[in-house]
CHARMM internal coordinates of N, CA and C (Angstrom, degrees):
IC EDIT
DIST 1 N 1 CA 1.4561
DIST 1 CA 1 C 1.5277
ANGL 1 N 1 CA 1 C 109.29
DIST 1 C 2 N 1.3320
ANGL 1 CA 1 C 2 N 116.00
DIHE 1 N 1 CA 1 C 2 N 132.03
DIST 2 N 2 CA 1.4559
ANGL 1 C 2 N 2 CA 121.00
DIHE 1 CA 1 C 2 N 2 CA -179.95
DIST 2 CA 2 C 1.5262
ANGL 2 N 2 CA 2 C 109.81
DIHE 1 C 2 N 2 CA 2 C -76.38
DIST 2 C 3 N 1.3385
ANGL 2 CA 2 C 3 N 116.60
DIHE 2 N 2 CA 2 C 3 N 146.78
DIST 3 N 3 CA 1.4655
ANGL 2 C 3 N 3 CA 118.77
DIHE 2 CA 2 C 3 N 3 CA 178.40
DIST 3 CA 3 C 1.5289
ANGL 3 N 3 CA 3 C 111.19
DIHE 2 C 3 N 3 CA 3 C -67.83
DIST 3 C 4 N 1.3170
ANGL 3 CA 3 C 4 N 115.59
DIHE 3 N 3 CA 3 C 4 N 148.29
DIST 4 N 4 CA 1.4669
ANGL 3 C 4 N 4 CA 120.40
DIHE 3 CA 3 C 4 N 4 CA 179.71
DIST 4 CA 4 C 1.5260
ANGL 4 N 4 CA 4 C 111.27
DIHE 3 C 4 N 4 CA 4 C -70.52
DIST 4 C 5 N 1.3401
ANGL 4 CA 4 C 5 N 116.54
DIHE 4 N 4 CA 4 C 5 N -38.55
DIST 5 N 5 CA 1.4547
ANGL 4 C 5 N 5 CA 121.32
DIHE 4 CA 4 C 5 N 5 CA -177.07
DIST 5 CA 5 C 1.5147
ANGL 5 N 5 CA 5 C 110.90
DIHE 4 C 5 N 5 CA 5 C -113.07
DIST 5 C 6 N 1.3298
ANGL 5 CA 5 C 6 N 115.37
DIHE 5 N 5 CA 5 C 6 N 142.71
DIST 6 N 6 CA 1.4615
ANGL 5 C 6 N 6 CA 121.91
DIHE 5 CA 5 C 6 N 6 CA -177.84
DIST 6 CA 6 C 1.5171
ANGL 6 N 6 CA 6 C 110.84
DIHE 5 C 6 N 6 CA 6 C -116.12
DIST 6 C 7 N 1.3251
ANGL 6 CA 6 C 7 N 115.88
DIHE 6 N 6 CA 6 C 7 N 146.58
DIST 7 N 7 CA 1.4528
ANGL 6 C 7 N 7 CA 121.70
DIHE 6 CA 6 C 7 N 7 CA 170.14
DIST 7 CA 7 C 1.5241
ANGL 7 N 7 CA 7 C 108.19
DIHE 6 C 7 N 7 CA 7 C -70.42
DIST 7 C 8 N 1.3246
ANGL 7 CA 7 C 8 N 117.14
DIHE 7 N 7 CA 7 C 8 N 157.69
DIST 8 N 8 CA 1.4571
ANGL 7 C 8 N 8 CA 119.38
DIHE 7 CA 7 C 8 N 8 CA 177.28
DIST 8 CA 8 C 1.5237
ANGL 8 N 8 CA 8 C 110.92
DIHE 7 C 8 N 8 CA 8 C -60.81
DIST 8 C 9 N 1.3280
ANGL 8 CA 8 C 9 N 116.68
DIHE 8 N 8 CA 8 C 9 N -33.45
DIST 9 N 9 CA 1.4676
ANGL 8 C 9 N 9 CA 119.71
DIHE 8 CA 8 C 9 N 9 CA 178.16
DIST 9 CA 9 C 1.5243
ANGL 9 N 9 CA 9 C 111.04
DIHE 8 C 9 N 9 CA 9 C -66.99
DIST 9 C 10 N 1.3378
ANGL 9 CA 9 C 10 N 117.35
DIHE 9 N 9 CA 9 C 10 N -33.04
DIST 10 N 10 CA 1.4650
ANGL 9 C 10 N 10 CA 120.69
DIHE 9 CA 9 C 10 N 10 CA 176.12
DIST 10 CA 10 C 1.5315
ANGL 10 N 10 CA 10 C 110.46
DIHE 9 C 10 N 10 CA 10 C -67.18
DIST 10 C 11 N 1.3356
ANGL 10 CA 10 C 11 N 116.07
DIHE 10 N 10 CA 10 C 11 N -41.47
DIST 11 N 11 CA 1.4584
ANGL 10 C 11 N 11 CA 121.13
DIHE 10 CA 10 C 11 N 11 CA 178.17
DIST 11 CA 11 C 1.5290
ANGL 11 N 11 CA 11 C 109.73
DIHE 10 C 11 N 11 CA 11 C -63.39
DIST 11 C 12 N 1.3286
ANGL 11 CA 11 C 12 N 116.23
DIHE 11 N 11 CA 11 C 12 N -43.24
DIST 12 N 12 CA 1.4669
ANGL 11 C 12 N 12 CA 120.74
DIHE 11 CA 11 C 12 N 12 CA 179.28
DIST 12 CA 12 C 1.5232
ANGL 12 N 12 CA 12 C 110.39
DIHE 11 C 12 N 12 CA 12 C -59.40
DIST 12 C 13 N 1.3210
ANGL 12 CA 12 C 13 N 116.88
DIHE 12 N 12 CA 12 C 13 N -43.53
DIST 13 N 13 CA 1.4636
ANGL 12 C 13 N 13 CA 120.87
DIHE 12 CA 12 C 13 N 13 CA 179.26
DIST 13 CA 13 C 1.5292
ANGL 13 N 13 CA 13 C 110.32
DIHE 12 C 13 N 13 CA 13 C -64.87
DIST 13 C 14 N 1.3162
ANGL 13 CA 13 C 14 N 115.96
DIHE 13 N 13 CA 13 C 14 N -40.85
DIST 14 N 14 CA 1.4748
ANGL 13 C 14 N 14 CA 121.04
DIHE 13 CA 13 C 14 N 14 CA -179.43
DIST 14 CA 14 C 1.5316
ANGL 14 N 14 CA 14 C 111.33
DIHE 13 C 14 N 14 CA 14 C -62.83
DIST 14 C 15 N 1.3423
ANGL 14 CA 14 C 15 N 116.45
DIHE 14 N 14 CA 14 C 15 N -39.93
DIST 15 N 15 CA 1.4602
ANGL 14 C 15 N 15 CA 121.50
DIHE 14 CA 14 C 15 N 15 CA -177.69
DIST 15 CA 15 C 1.5274
ANGL 15 N 15 CA 15 C 112.81
DIHE 14 C 15 N 15 CA 15 C -92.17
DIST 15 C 16 N 1.3259
ANGL 15 CA 15 C 16 N 116.14
DIHE 15 N 15 CA 15 C 16 N -5.81
DIST 16 N 16 CA 1.4688
ANGL 15 C 16 N 16 CA 122.22
DIHE 15 CA 15 C 16 N 16 CA -178.72
DIST 16 CA 16 C 1.5389
ANGL 16 N 16 CA 16 C 111.51
DIHE 15 C 16 N 16 CA 16 C 58.94
DIST 16 C 17 N 1.3354
ANGL 16 CA 16 C 17 N 114.57
DIHE 16 N 16 CA 16 C 17 N 46.94
DIST 17 N 17 CA 1.4574
ANGL 16 C 17 N 17 CA 122.70
DIHE 16 CA 16 C 17 N 17 CA 176.02
DIST 17 CA 17 C 1.5242
ANGL 17 N 17 CA 17 C 107.90
DIHE 16 C 17 N 17 CA 17 C -130.57
DIST 17 C 18 N 1.3190
ANGL 17 CA 17 C 18 N 117.27
DIHE 17 N 17 CA 17 C 18 N 175.58
DIST 18 N 18 CA 1.4601
ANGL 17 C 18 N 18 CA 120.52
DIHE 17 CA 17 C 18 N 18 CA -179.06
DIST 18 CA 18 C 1.5313
ANGL 18 N 18 CA 18 C 111.48
DIHE 17 C 18 N 18 CA 18 C -79.29
DIST 18 C 19 N 1.3218
ANGL 18 CA 18 C 19 N 115.23
DIHE 18 N 18 CA 18 C 19 N 158.97
DIST 19 N 19 CA 1.4624
ANGL 18 C 19 N 19 CA 120.59
DIHE 18 CA 18 C 19 N 19 CA 175.99
DIST 19 CA 19 C 1.5229
ANGL 19 N 19 CA 19 C 110.50
DIHE 18 C 19 N 19 CA 19 C -59.12
DIST 19 C 20 N 1.3389
ANGL 19 CA 19 C 20 N 116.50
DIHE 19 N 19 CA 19 C 20 N -39.74
DIST 20 N 20 CA 1.4659
ANGL 19 C 20 N 20 CA 119.78
DIHE 19 CA 19 C 20 N 20 CA -178.35
DIST 20 CA 20 C 1.5296
ANGL 20 N 20 CA 20 C 111.27
DIHE 19 C 20 N 20 CA 20 C -66.39
DIST 20 C 21 N 1.3157
ANGL 20 CA 20 C 21 N 118.08
DIHE 20 N 20 CA 20 C 21 N -32.75
DIST 21 N 21 CA 1.4674
ANGL 20 C 21 N 21 CA 120.28
DIHE 20 CA 20 C 21 N 21 CA 176.49
DIST 21 CA 21 C 1.5269
ANGL 21 N 21 CA 21 C 110.24
DIHE 20 C 21 N 21 CA 21 C -65.16
DIST 21 C 22 N 1.3180
ANGL 21 CA 21 C 22 N 116.63
DIHE 21 N 21 CA 21 C 22 N -42.57
DIST 22 N 22 CA 1.4721
ANGL 21 C 22 N 22 CA 120.22
DIHE 21 CA 21 C 22 N 22 CA 179.08
DIST 22 CA 22 C 1.5255
ANGL 22 N 22 CA 22 C 109.75
DIHE 21 C 22 N 22 CA 22 C -65.57
DIST 22 C 23 N 1.3275
ANGL 22 CA 22 C 23 N 117.18
DIHE 22 N 22 CA 22 C 23 N -42.20
DIST 23 N 23 CA 1.4670
ANGL 22 C 23 N 23 CA 120.97
DIHE 22 CA 22 C 23 N 23 CA 178.54
DIST 23 CA 23 C 1.5344
ANGL 23 N 23 CA 23 C 109.36
DIHE 22 C 23 N 23 CA 23 C -58.27
DIST 23 C 24 N 1.3118
ANGL 23 CA 23 C 24 N 117.83
DIHE 23 N 23 CA 23 C 24 N -43.98
DIST 24 N 24 CA 1.4668
ANGL 23 C 24 N 24 CA 121.44
DIHE 23 CA 23 C 24 N 24 CA 178.69
DIST 24 CA 24 C 1.5287
ANGL 24 N 24 CA 24 C 110.49
DIHE 23 C 24 N 24 CA 24 C -63.45
DIST 24 C 25 N 1.3221
ANGL 24 CA 24 C 25 N 117.91
DIHE 24 N 24 CA 24 C 25 N -41.57
DIST 25 N 25 CA 1.4621
ANGL 24 C 25 N 25 CA 121.77
DIHE 24 CA 24 C 25 N 25 CA 179.21
DIST 25 CA 25 C 1.5272
ANGL 25 N 25 CA 25 C 110.73
DIHE 24 C 25 N 25 CA 25 C -61.24
DIST 25 C 26 N 1.3271
ANGL 25 CA 25 C 26 N 115.97
DIHE 25 N 25 CA 25 C 26 N -39.90
DIST 26 N 26 CA 1.4628
ANGL 25 C 26 N 26 CA 121.22
DIHE 25 CA 25 C 26 N 26 CA 179.90
DIST 26 CA 26 C 1.5266
ANGL 26 N 26 CA 26 C 110.26
DIHE 25 C 26 N 26 CA 26 C -70.86
DIST 26 C 27 N 1.3254
ANGL 26 CA 26 C 27 N 116.99
DIHE 26 N 26 CA 26 C 27 N -47.84
DIST 27 N 27 CA 1.4688
ANGL 26 C 27 N 27 CA 120.65
DIHE 26 CA 26 C 27 N 27 CA -177.47
DIST 27 CA 27 C 1.5288
ANGL 27 N 27 CA 27 C 112.19
DIHE 26 C 27 N 27 CA 27 C -65.40
DIST 27 C 28 N 1.3281
ANGL 27 CA 27 C 28 N 117.34
DIHE 27 N 27 CA 27 C 28 N -30.61
DIST 28 N 28 CA 1.4634
ANGL 27 C 28 N 28 CA 120.53
DIHE 27 CA 27 C 28 N 28 CA 179.69
DIST 28 CA 28 C 1.5292
ANGL 28 N 28 CA 28 C 112.08
DIHE 27 C 28 N 28 CA 28 C -80.99
DIST 28 C 29 N 1.3433
ANGL 28 CA 28 C 29 N 116.86
DIHE 28 N 28 CA 28 C 29 N -12.15
DIST 29 N 29 CA 1.4604
ANGL 28 C 29 N 29 CA 120.69
DIHE 28 CA 28 C 29 N 29 CA -178.63
DIST 29 CA 29 C 1.5185
ANGL 29 N 29 CA 29 C 113.19
DIHE 28 C 29 N 29 CA 29 C 90.00
DIST 29 C 30 N 1.3316
ANGL 29 CA 29 C 30 N 116.90
DIHE 29 N 29 CA 29 C 30 N -0.15
DIST 30 N 30 CA 1.4659
ANGL 29 C 30 N 30 CA 120.65
DIHE 29 CA 29 C 30 N 30 CA 179.60
DIST 30 CA 30 C 1.5305
ANGL 30 N 30 CA 30 C 111.16
DIHE 29 C 30 N 30 CA 30 C -64.46
DIST 30 C 31 N 1.3231
ANGL 30 CA 30 C 31 N 116.02
DIHE 30 N 30 CA 30 C 31 N -38.23
DIST 31 N 31 CA 1.4679
ANGL 30 C 31 N 31 CA 122.23
DIHE 30 CA 30 C 31 N 31 CA 179.35
DIST 31 CA 31 C 1.5225
ANGL 31 N 31 CA 31 C 107.89
DIHE 30 C 31 N 31 CA 31 C -118.25
DIST 31 C 32 N 1.3382
ANGL 31 CA 31 C 32 N 118.22
DIHE 31 N 31 CA 31 C 32 N 114.10
DIST 32 N 32 CA 1.4621
ANGL 31 C 32 N 32 CA 120.50
DIHE 31 CA 31 C 32 N 32 CA -179.43
DIST 32 CA 32 C 1.5263
ANGL 32 N 32 CA 32 C 112.05
DIHE 31 C 32 N 32 CA 32 C -62.40
DIST 32 C 33 N 1.3297
ANGL 32 CA 32 C 33 N 115.24
DIHE 32 N 32 CA 32 C 33 N 137.35
DIST 33 N 33 CA 1.4582
ANGL 32 C 33 N 33 CA 121.54
DIHE 32 CA 32 C 33 N 33 CA 179.06
DIST 33 CA 33 C 1.5287
ANGL 33 N 33 CA 33 C 108.82
DIHE 32 C 33 N 33 CA 33 C -152.60
DIST 33 C 34 N 1.3245
ANGL 33 CA 33 C 34 N 115.16
DIHE 33 N 33 CA 33 C 34 N 169.81
DIST 34 N 34 CA 1.4686
ANGL 33 C 34 N 34 CA 120.76
DIHE 33 CA 33 C 34 N 34 CA 176.86
DIST 34 CA 34 C 1.5207
ANGL 34 N 34 CA 34 C 108.82
DIHE 33 C 34 N 34 CA 34 C -126.78
DIST 34 C 35 N 1.3370
ANGL 34 CA 34 C 35 N 114.99
DIHE 34 N 34 CA 34 C 35 N 154.94
DIST 35 N 35 CA 1.4611
ANGL 34 C 35 N 35 CA 121.57
DIHE 34 CA 34 C 35 N 35 CA 173.43
DIST 35 CA 35 C 1.5167
ANGL 35 N 35 CA 35 C 106.87
DIHE 34 C 35 N 35 CA 35 C -105.20
DIST 35 C 36 N 1.3202
ANGL 35 CA 35 C 36 N 115.87
DIHE 35 N 35 CA 35 C 36 N 131.04
DIST 36 N 36 CA 1.4605
ANGL 35 C 36 N 36 CA 119.65
DIHE 35 CA 35 C 36 N 36 CA -179.48
DIST 36 CA 36 C 1.5260
ANGL 36 N 36 CA 36 C 110.07
DIHE 35 C 36 N 36 CA 36 C -131.91
DIST 36 C 37 N 1.3102
ANGL 36 CA 36 C 37 N 114.79
DIHE 36 N 36 CA 36 C 37 N 162.31
DIST 37 N 37 CA 1.4561
ANGL 36 C 37 N 37 CA 120.72
DIHE 36 CA 36 C 37 N 37 CA 175.58
DIST 37 CA 37 C 1.5185
ANGL 37 N 37 CA 37 C 113.10
DIHE 36 C 37 N 37 CA 37 C 77.59
DIST 37 C 38 N 1.3188
ANGL 37 CA 37 C 38 N 114.96
DIHE 37 N 37 CA 37 C 38 N 169.24
DIST 38 N 38 CA 1.4564
ANGL 37 C 38 N 38 CA 121.64
DIHE 37 CA 37 C 38 N 38 CA -178.23
DIST 38 CA 38 C 1.5161
ANGL 38 N 38 CA 38 C 113.31
DIHE 37 C 38 N 38 CA 38 C -64.07
DIST 38 C 39 N 1.2999
ANGL 38 CA 38 C 39 N 116.78
DIHE 38 N 38 CA 38 C 39 N -29.29
DIST 39 N 39 CA 1.4667
ANGL 38 C 39 N 39 CA 120.57
DIHE 38 CA 38 C 39 N 39 CA -179.17
DIST 39 CA 39 C 1.5236
ANGL 39 N 39 CA 39 C 112.07
DIHE 38 C 39 N 39 CA 39 C -94.51
DIST 39 C 40 N 1.3119
ANGL 39 CA 39 C 40 N 117.28
DIHE 39 N 39 CA 39 C 40 N 2.54
DIST 40 N 40 CA 1.4551
ANGL 39 C 40 N 40 CA 121.31
DIHE 39 CA 39 C 40 N 40 CA 176.27
DIST 40 CA 40 C 1.5104
ANGL 40 N 40 CA 40 C 113.77
DIHE 39 C 40 N 40 CA 40 C 63.03
DIST 40 C 41 N 1.3120
ANGL 40 CA 40 C 41 N 116.20
DIHE 40 N 40 CA 40 C 41 N 52.23
DIST 41 N 41 CA 1.4595
ANGL 40 C 41 N 41 CA 120.07
DIHE 40 CA 40 C 41 N 41 CA 179.54
DIST 41 CA 41 C 1.5256
ANGL 41 N 41 CA 41 C 109.46
DIHE 40 C 41 N 41 CA 41 C -79.95
DIST 41 C 42 N 1.3278
ANGL 41 CA 41 C 42 N 114.81
DIHE 41 N 41 CA 41 C 42 N 139.00
DIST 42 N 42 CA 1.4551
ANGL 41 C 42 N 42 CA 120.88
DIHE 41 CA 41 C 42 N 42 CA -178.68
DIST 42 CA 42 C 1.5196
ANGL 42 N 42 CA 42 C 111.53
DIHE 41 C 42 N 42 CA 42 C -80.20
DIST 42 C 43 N 1.3409
ANGL 42 CA 42 C 43 N 115.05
DIHE 42 N 42 CA 42 C 43 N 142.16
DIST 43 N 43 CA 1.4568
ANGL 42 C 43 N 43 CA 122.06
DIHE 42 CA 42 C 43 N 43 CA 173.83
DIST 43 CA 43 C 1.5286
ANGL 43 N 43 CA 43 C 108.43
DIHE 42 C 43 N 43 CA 43 C -137.84
DIST 43 C 44 N 1.3173
ANGL 43 CA 43 C 44 N 115.35
DIHE 43 N 43 CA 43 C 44 N 141.85
DIST 44 N 44 CA 1.4631
ANGL 43 C 44 N 44 CA 121.55
DIHE 43 CA 43 C 44 N 44 CA 177.84
DIST 44 CA 44 C 1.5223
ANGL 44 N 44 CA 44 C 107.37
DIHE 43 C 44 N 44 CA 44 C -115.24
DIST 44 C 45 N 1.3100
ANGL 44 CA 44 C 45 N 115.57
DIHE 44 N 44 CA 44 C 45 N 125.91
DIST 45 N 45 CA 1.4589
ANGL 44 C 45 N 45 CA 120.07
DIHE 44 CA 44 C 45 N 45 CA 177.82
DIST 45 CA 45 C 1.5310
ANGL 45 N 45 CA 45 C 109.00
DIHE 44 C 45 N 45 CA 45 C -70.96
DIST 45 C 46 N 1.3233
ANGL 45 CA 45 C 46 N 115.91
DIHE 45 N 45 CA 45 C 46 N 133.81
DIST 46 N 46 CA 1.4660
ANGL 45 C 46 N 46 CA 120.76
DIHE 45 CA 45 C 46 N 46 CA -177.20
DIST 46 CA 46 C 1.5350
ANGL 46 N 46 CA 46 C 111.19
DIHE 45 C 46 N 46 CA 46 C -53.73
DIST 46 C 47 N 1.3178
ANGL 46 CA 46 C 47 N 117.43
DIHE 46 N 46 CA 46 C 47 N -40.76
DIST 47 N 47 CA 1.4704
ANGL 46 C 47 N 47 CA 121.13
DIHE 46 CA 46 C 47 N 47 CA -179.79
DIST 47 CA 47 C 1.5289
ANGL 47 N 47 CA 47 C 110.57
DIHE 46 C 47 N 47 CA 47 C -62.14
DIST 47 C 48 N 1.3377
ANGL 47 CA 47 C 48 N 117.29
DIHE 47 N 47 CA 47 C 48 N -38.75
DIST 48 N 48 CA 1.4717
ANGL 47 C 48 N 48 CA 121.05
DIHE 47 CA 47 C 48 N 48 CA 178.46
DIST 48 CA 48 C 1.5229
ANGL 48 N 48 CA 48 C 110.73
DIHE 47 C 48 N 48 CA 48 C -67.37
DIST 48 C 49 N 1.3295
ANGL 48 CA 48 C 49 N 116.76
DIHE 48 N 48 CA 48 C 49 N -36.69
DIST 49 N 49 CA 1.4612
ANGL 48 C 49 N 49 CA 120.39
DIHE 48 CA 48 C 49 N 49 CA 177.43
DIST 49 CA 49 C 1.5249
ANGL 49 N 49 CA 49 C 109.78
DIHE 48 C 49 N 49 CA 49 C -64.39
DIST 49 C 50 N 1.3238
ANGL 49 CA 49 C 50 N 117.47
DIHE 49 N 49 CA 49 C 50 N -43.56
DIST 50 N 50 CA 1.4578
ANGL 49 C 50 N 50 CA 120.66
DIHE 49 CA 49 C 50 N 50 CA 178.82
DIST 50 CA 50 C 1.5330
ANGL 50 N 50 CA 50 C 111.07
DIHE 49 C 50 N 50 CA 50 C -63.73
DIST 50 C 51 N 1.3371
ANGL 50 CA 50 C 51 N 117.32
DIHE 50 N 50 CA 50 C 51 N -39.32
DIST 51 N 51 CA 1.4658
ANGL 50 C 51 N 51 CA 121.04
DIHE 50 CA 50 C 51 N 51 CA 176.30
DIST 51 CA 51 C 1.5242
ANGL 51 N 51 CA 51 C 110.21
DIHE 50 C 51 N 51 CA 51 C -63.07
DIST 51 C 52 N 1.3265
ANGL 51 CA 51 C 52 N 116.47
DIHE 51 N 51 CA 51 C 52 N -41.82
DIST 52 N 52 CA 1.4649
ANGL 51 C 52 N 52 CA 121.63
DIHE 51 CA 51 C 52 N 52 CA 178.54
DIST 52 CA 52 C 1.5326
ANGL 52 N 52 CA 52 C 110.39
DIHE 51 C 52 N 52 CA 52 C -60.06
DIST 52 C 53 N 1.3228
ANGL 52 CA 52 C 53 N 116.42
DIHE 52 N 52 CA 52 C 53 N -45.37
DIST 53 N 53 CA 1.4661
ANGL 52 C 53 N 53 CA 120.99
DIHE 52 CA 52 C 53 N 53 CA -179.97
DIST 53 CA 53 C 1.5264
ANGL 53 N 53 CA 53 C 110.29
DIHE 52 C 53 N 53 CA 53 C -62.08
DIST 53 C 54 N 1.3181
ANGL 53 CA 53 C 54 N 117.46
DIHE 53 N 53 CA 53 C 54 N -44.72
DIST 54 N 54 CA 1.4686
ANGL 53 C 54 N 54 CA 120.67
DIHE 53 CA 53 C 54 N 54 CA 178.69
DIST 54 CA 54 C 1.5237
ANGL 54 N 54 CA 54 C 111.15
DIHE 53 C 54 N 54 CA 54 C -62.81
DIST 54 C 55 N 1.3350
ANGL 54 CA 54 C 55 N 116.61
DIHE 54 N 54 CA 54 C 55 N -39.97
DIST 55 N 55 CA 1.4589
ANGL 54 C 55 N 55 CA 120.91
DIHE 54 CA 54 C 55 N 55 CA 177.92
DIST 55 CA 55 C 1.5277
ANGL 55 N 55 CA 55 C 110.48
DIHE 54 C 55 N 55 CA 55 C -62.72
DIST 55 C 56 N 1.3209
ANGL 55 CA 55 C 56 N 117.23
DIHE 55 N 55 CA 55 C 56 N -39.87
DIST 56 N 56 CA 1.4658
ANGL 55 C 56 N 56 CA 121.38
DIHE 55 CA 55 C 56 N 56 CA 179.27
DIST 56 CA 56 C 1.5240
ANGL 56 N 56 CA 56 C 110.85
DIHE 55 C 56 N 56 CA 56 C -67.61
DIST 56 C 57 N 1.3361
ANGL 56 CA 56 C 57 N 117.69
DIHE 56 N 56 CA 56 C 57 N -37.46
DIST 57 N 57 CA 1.4694
ANGL 56 C 57 N 57 CA 120.38
DIHE 56 CA 56 C 57 N 57 CA 174.80
DIST 57 CA 57 C 1.5311
ANGL 57 N 57 CA 57 C 109.89
DIHE 56 C 57 N 57 CA 57 C -60.38
DIST 57 C 58 N 1.3281
ANGL 57 CA 57 C 58 N 117.34
DIHE 57 N 57 CA 57 C 58 N -45.14
DIST 58 N 58 CA 1.4665
ANGL 57 C 58 N 58 CA 121.27
DIHE 57 CA 57 C 58 N 58 CA -179.65
DIST 58 CA 58 C 1.5278
ANGL 58 N 58 CA 58 C 110.76
DIHE 57 C 58 N 58 CA 58 C -64.22
DIST 58 C 59 N 1.3326
ANGL 58 CA 58 C 59 N 117.41
DIHE 58 N 58 CA 58 C 59 N -44.27
DIST 59 N 59 CA 1.4653
ANGL 58 C 59 N 59 CA 120.93
DIHE 58 CA 58 C 59 N 59 CA 178.61
DIST 59 CA 59 C 1.5267
ANGL 59 N 59 CA 59 C 110.92
DIHE 58 C 59 N 59 CA 59 C -62.27
DIST 59 C 60 N 1.3153
ANGL 59 CA 59 C 60 N 116.49
DIHE 59 N 59 CA 59 C 60 N -41.09
DIST 60 N 60 CA 1.4632
ANGL 59 C 60 N 60 CA 120.35
DIHE 59 CA 59 C 60 N 60 CA 179.76
DIST 60 CA 60 C 1.5218
ANGL 60 N 60 CA 60 C 110.90
DIHE 59 C 60 N 60 CA 60 C -66.13
DIST 60 C 61 N 1.3300
ANGL 60 CA 60 C 61 N 117.12
DIHE 60 N 60 CA 60 C 61 N -42.95
DIST 61 N 61 CA 1.4656
ANGL 60 C 61 N 61 CA 120.56
DIHE 60 CA 60 C 61 N 61 CA 178.83
DIST 61 CA 61 C 1.5233
ANGL 61 N 61 CA 61 C 110.65
DIHE 60 C 61 N 61 CA 61 C -61.47
DIST 61 C 62 N 1.3248
ANGL 61 CA 61 C 62 N 116.60
DIHE 61 N 61 CA 61 C 62 N -40.33
DIST 62 N 62 CA 1.4593
ANGL 61 C 62 N 62 CA 121.01
DIHE 61 CA 61 C 62 N 62 CA 178.06
DIST 62 CA 62 C 1.5296
ANGL 62 N 62 CA 62 C 110.33
DIHE 61 C 62 N 62 CA 62 C -64.67
DIST 62 C 63 N 1.3214
ANGL 62 CA 62 C 63 N 116.83
DIHE 62 N 62 CA 62 C 63 N -42.78
DIST 63 N 63 CA 1.4642
ANGL 62 C 63 N 63 CA 120.74
DIHE 62 CA 62 C 63 N 63 CA 178.85
DIST 63 CA 63 C 1.5283
ANGL 63 N 63 CA 63 C 110.68
DIHE 62 C 63 N 63 CA 63 C -63.27
DIST 63 C 64 N 1.3322
ANGL 63 CA 63 C 64 N 116.81
DIHE 63 N 63 CA 63 C 64 N -44.41
DIST 64 N 64 CA 1.4679
ANGL 63 C 64 N 64 CA 120.84
DIHE 63 CA 63 C 64 N 64 CA -179.65
DIST 64 CA 64 C 1.5279
ANGL 64 N 64 CA 64 C 110.19
DIHE 63 C 64 N 64 CA 64 C -61.85
DIST 64 C 65 N 1.3215
ANGL 64 CA 64 C 65 N 117.07
DIHE 64 N 64 CA 64 C 65 N -41.95
DIST 65 N 65 CA 1.4605
ANGL 64 C 65 N 65 CA 120.49
DIHE 64 CA 64 C 65 N 65 CA 179.79
DIST 65 CA 65 C 1.5258
ANGL 65 N 65 CA 65 C 111.43
DIHE 64 C 65 N 65 CA 65 C -62.89
DIST 65 C 66 N 1.3232
ANGL 65 CA 65 C 66 N 116.84
DIHE 65 N 65 CA 65 C 66 N -34.35
DIST 66 N 66 CA 1.4497
ANGL 65 C 66 N 66 CA 120.76
DIHE 65 CA 65 C 66 N 66 CA -179.43
DIST 66 CA 66 C 1.5141
ANGL 66 N 66 CA 66 C 114.41
DIHE 65 C 66 N 66 CA 66 C -86.86
DIST 66 C 67 N 1.3302
ANGL 66 CA 66 C 67 N 116.58
DIHE 66 N 66 CA 66 C 67 N -8.96
DIST 67 N 67 CA 1.4588
ANGL 66 C 67 N 67 CA 121.97
DIHE 66 CA 66 C 67 N 67 CA -178.16
DIST 67 CA 67 C 1.5246
ANGL 67 N 67 CA 67 C 109.64
DIHE 66 C 67 N 67 CA 67 C -133.21
DIST 67 C 68 N 1.3350
ANGL 67 CA 67 C 68 N 116.11
DIHE 67 N 67 CA 67 C 68 N 69.61
DIST 68 N 68 CA 1.4697
ANGL 67 C 68 N 68 CA 118.14
DIHE 67 CA 67 C 68 N 68 CA -175.81
DIST 68 CA 68 C 1.5269
ANGL 68 N 68 CA 68 C 111.39
DIHE 67 C 68 N 68 CA 68 C -64.65
DIST 68 C 69 N 1.3072
ANGL 68 CA 68 C 69 N 114.51
DIHE 68 N 68 CA 68 C 69 N 149.22
DIST 69 N 69 CA 1.4430
ANGL 68 C 69 N 69 CA 121.60
DIHE 68 CA 68 C 69 N 69 CA 177.63
DIST 69 CA 69 C 1.5288
ANGL 69 N 69 CA 69 C 107.88
DIHE 68 C 69 N 69 CA 69 C -76.22
DIST 69 C 70 N 1.3005
ANGL 69 CA 69 C 70 N 115.82
DIHE 69 N 69 CA 69 C 70 N 123.09
DIST 70 N 70 CA 1.4563
ANGL 69 C 70 N 70 CA 121.31
DIHE 69 CA 69 C 70 N 70 CA -178.77
DIST 70 CA 70 C 1.5323
ANGL 70 N 70 CA 70 C 107.19
DIHE 69 C 70 N 70 CA 70 C -103.93
DIST 70 C 71 N 1.3117
ANGL 70 CA 70 C 71 N 114.41
DIHE 70 N 70 CA 70 C 71 N 120.62
DIST 71 N 71 CA 1.4669
ANGL 70 C 71 N 71 CA 118.04
DIHE 70 CA 70 C 71 N 71 CA 179.50
DIST 71 CA 71 C 1.5261
ANGL 71 N 71 CA 71 C 109.59
DIHE 70 C 71 N 71 CA 71 C -73.96
DIST 71 C 72 N 1.3014
ANGL 71 CA 71 C 72 N 114.68
DIHE 71 N 71 CA 71 C 72 N 139.51
DIST 72 N 72 CA 1.4619
ANGL 71 C 72 N 72 CA 119.98
DIHE 71 CA 71 C 72 N 72 CA 178.65
DIST 72 CA 72 C 1.5177
ANGL 72 N 72 CA 72 C 110.21
DIHE 71 C 72 N 72 CA 72 C -80.90
DIST 72 C 73 N 1.2977
ANGL 72 CA 72 C 73 N 114.21
DIHE 72 N 72 CA 72 C 73 N 144.64
DIST 73 N 73 CA 1.4639
ANGL 72 C 73 N 73 CA 119.49
DIHE 72 CA 72 C 73 N 73 CA 173.62
DIST 73 CA 73 C 1.5201
ANGL 73 N 73 CA 73 C 107.60
DIHE 72 C 73 N 73 CA 73 C -79.96
DIST 73 C 74 N 1.3156
ANGL 73 CA 73 C 74 N 117.32
DIHE 73 N 73 CA 73 C 74 N 144.19
DIST 74 N 74 CA 1.4732
ANGL 73 C 74 N 74 CA 119.13
DIHE 73 CA 73 C 74 N 74 CA 178.55
DIST 74 CA 74 C 1.5304
ANGL 74 N 74 CA 74 C 110.34
DIHE 73 C 74 N 74 CA 74 C -60.08
DIST 74 C 75 N 1.3125
ANGL 74 CA 74 C 75 N 115.33
DIHE 74 N 74 CA 74 C 75 N 142.16
DIST 75 N 75 CA 1.4747
ANGL 74 C 75 N 75 CA 120.08
DIHE 74 CA 74 C 75 N 75 CA 179.03
DIST 75 CA 75 C 1.5026
ANGL 75 N 75 CA 75 C 112.76
DIHE 74 C 75 N 75 CA 75 C -70.69
END
COOR INIT
IC SEED 1 N 1 CA 1 C
IC BUILD
């Protein structure tokens, strides 16, 4: 059974980005997370990560639709 909550380093590995990028995503509110424990360690719920990924797929599809690839004519 997969854990419900992930460390930021686990999220970084899952998304193939740096830990600092994930920290920025969390601090900016782009990726929902919670702070737990006396030292306020960040955790991302797996379900929230999956929602984030789906949202990024939708945003990317919208961007691609609005920015079609234009083939260049040979010089």
